[in-house]
C-alpha positions as CSV (number, residue, x, y, z in Angstrom):
1,M,1.3,-88.3,-47.3
2,P,3.2,-86.9,-50.3
3,E,5.1,-83.7,-49.7
4,G,3.6,-80.7,-51.5
5,Y,0.0,-81.4,-50.4
6,P,-1.7,-79.4,-47.7
7,L,-2.4,-81.3,-44.5
8,P,-6.0,-82.3,-43.7
9,K,-7.3,-80.7,-40.5
10,F,-9.7,-83.3,-39.3
11,H,-7.3,-85.7,-37.6
12,F,-6.1,-84.2,-34.3
13,Q,-6.0,-84.9,-30.6
14,V,-5.9,-82.9,-27.4
15,E,-4.0,-84.0,-24.3
16,W,-4.9,-81.9,-21.2
17,G,-3.1,-83.6,-18.3
18,E,-4.4,-84.7,-14.9
19,G,-4.6,-88.3,-15.9
20,D,-7.3,-87.5,-18.4
21,A,-4.9,-88.2,-21.3
22,E,-6.9,-87.5,-24.5
23,F,-10.4,-86.2,-25.3
24,G,-12.1,-86.6,-28.6
25,F,-12.8,-83.0,-29.6
26,T,-14.8,-82.1,-32.6
27,E,-13.3,-78.6,-33.0
28,V,-10.4,-76.5,-31.7
29,S,-10.0,-72.9,-32.6
30,G,-8.0,-69.9,-31.4
31,L,-4.5,-71.2,-31.9
32,D,-3.2,-67.8,-33.0
33,V,-0.6,-65.4,-31.7
34,E,-0.2,-61.7,-32.6
35,T,2.7,-59.3,-31.9
36,E,1.6,-55.9,-30.9
37,V,3.2,-52.9,-32.7
38,I,5.0,-50.2,-30.9
39,E,5.4,-46.9,-32.8
40,Y,8.4,-44.8,-31.9
41,R,10.1,-41.7,-33.2
42,V,13.4,-40.4,-32.0
43,G,13.2,-36.7,-31.3
44,S,16.4,-35.9,-33.3
45,S,15.4,-38.0,-36.3
46,P,15.4,-36.0,-39.6
47,E,12.5,-38.3,-40.8
48,F,9.0,-37.1,-40.1
49,N,7.6,-40.6,-39.4
50,K,7.6,-43.2,-36.7
51,T,9.4,-46.5,-36.8
52,K,7.4,-49.6,-36.0
53,Q,8.9,-52.1,-33.5
54,P,7.7,-55.5,-32.3
55,G,6.0,-55.4,-28.9
56,L,4.4,-57.9,-26.6
57,K,2.8,-61.1,-27.8
58,K,-0.9,-61.4,-27.6
59,Y,-2.7,-64.8,-27.5
60,S,-6.3,-65.5,-28.4
61,N,-8.5,-67.6,-26.2
62,I,-8.7,-71.3,-27.3
63,T,-12.2,-72.7,-27.8
64,M,-12.6,-76.5,-27.8
65,K,-15.9,-78.4,-28.5
66,R,-16.7,-82.0,-27.8
67,G,-19.7,-84.3,-27.5
68,T,-21.5,-84.4,-24.1
69,Y,-21.1,-87.8,-22.3
70,K,-23.2,-89.2,-19.6
71,G,-21.4,-89.0,-16.2
72,N,-18.5,-86.9,-17.6
73,N,-18.5,-83.5,-16.1
74,K,-14.7,-82.7,-16.4
75,F,-15.1,-79.4,-18.1
76,F,-17.3,-78.0,-15.3
77,D,-15.1,-79.6,-12.6
78,W,-12.0,-77.9,-14.0
79,W,-13.8,-74.6,-14.3
80,Q,-15.0,-74.9,-10.7
81,K,-11.4,-75.2,-9.4
82,T,-10.8,-71.6,-10.7
83,L,-13.4,-70.3,-8.2
84,F,-11.7,-71.6,-5.1
85,F,-8.2,-70.4,-4.6
86,Q,-7.7,-72.3,-1.4
87,E,-7.0,-75.5,-3.4
88,G,-3.4,-74.4,-3.8
89,G,-2.9,-71.6,-6.3
90,E,-1.8,-73.0,-9.6
91,K,-3.7,-76.4,-9.4
92,Y,-6.3,-75.2,-11.8
93,R,-3.8,-74.4,-14.6
94,R,-2.8,-77.1,-17.1
95,D,-0.5,-77.4,-20.0
96,L,-2.3,-78.6,-23.1
97,T,-0.9,-80.4,-26.2
98,I,-2.8,-80.2,-29.4
99,S,-1.5,-82.4,-32.2
100,L,-2.4,-82.5,-35.9
101,M,-1.9,-86.2,-36.9
102,D,-1.0,-88.0,-40.1
103,E,-2.7,-91.1,-41.4
104,E,-0.3,-93.2,-39.2
105,H,-1.5,-91.4,-36.1
106,K,1.9,-89.6,-35.7
107,P,1.9,-85.9,-34.8
108,I,2.9,-83.6,-37.7
109,V,2.2,-80.2,-36.0
110,V,2.2,-79.8,-32.2
111,W,0.8,-76.8,-30.4
112,T,1.9,-76.6,-26.7
113,V,-0.3,-74.3,-24.6
114,K,1.2,-73.1,-21.3
115,K,-0.7,-72.6,-18.1
116,A,-4.2,-72.8,-19.5
117,W,-7.3,-72.4,-17.4
118,P,-11.0,-72.3,-18.3
119,T,-12.7,-68.9,-18.5
120,K,-16.0,-70.2,-19.9
121,V,-17.9,-73.5,-20.0
122,Q,-21.0,-73.8,-22.1
123,P,-23.2,-76.8,-22.1
124,T,-25.1,-77.9,-25.1
125,D,-28.1,-76.0,-26.4
126,L,-31.4,-77.9,-26.3
127,K,-33.9,-78.1,-29.2
128,A,-37.0,-80.2,-29.2
129,D,-37.0,-80.4,-33.0
130,G,-33.3,-81.0,-33.4
131,N,-31.5,-84.3,-34.1
132,E,-27.8,-83.2,-33.6
133,V,-25.3,-84.6,-31.1
134,A,-25.1,-82.7,-27.8
135,I,-21.9,-80.6,-28.0
136,E,-20.4,-78.8,-25.0
137,T,-17.8,-76.0,-25.3
138,I,-14.9,-74.9,-23.1
139,E,-12.9,-71.7,-23.6
140,V,-9.5,-71.4,-22.1
141,V,-7.0,-68.6,-21.6
142,H,-3.3,-69.2,-21.4
143,E,0.2,-67.7,-21.0
144,G,2.0,-69.0,-24.0
145,L,1.8,-71.0,-27.2
146,S,4.5,-72.7,-29.1
147,I,4.3,-74.5,-32.4
148,E,6.5,-77.4,-33.5
149,F,6.6,-79.0,-36.9
150,K,7.7,-82.6,-36.9
């Protein structure tokens, strides 16, 4: 792809560990990070305004959507592990790798998500007059996001 052109966003993959390798997702959203602002004023400052300092990072929940497959209940199975802490503490947390790919299937931008776990699983909606593919959704929370440009 020639430099100077924006990257297309439709060729990506998600790896989510546990031997599941990759899933064919139709949509991934929520890959953003925000720095909270701390306002501070020194009591002896001659200025009558506050300074603004960077504070803690805040991560959005990541939402991923994919087609529903017969006999594949991995979203719900992963979510269920969060309900039973006797399974060994951190077993339900996973690191995710989300890669935007070029036309040669090589990663261009890689988001690494640290210690993700599902907070919501939503099966497809059902419509008698619809003709769309059944899409299921998983929403995950996490403890960190890094972005690497290759």
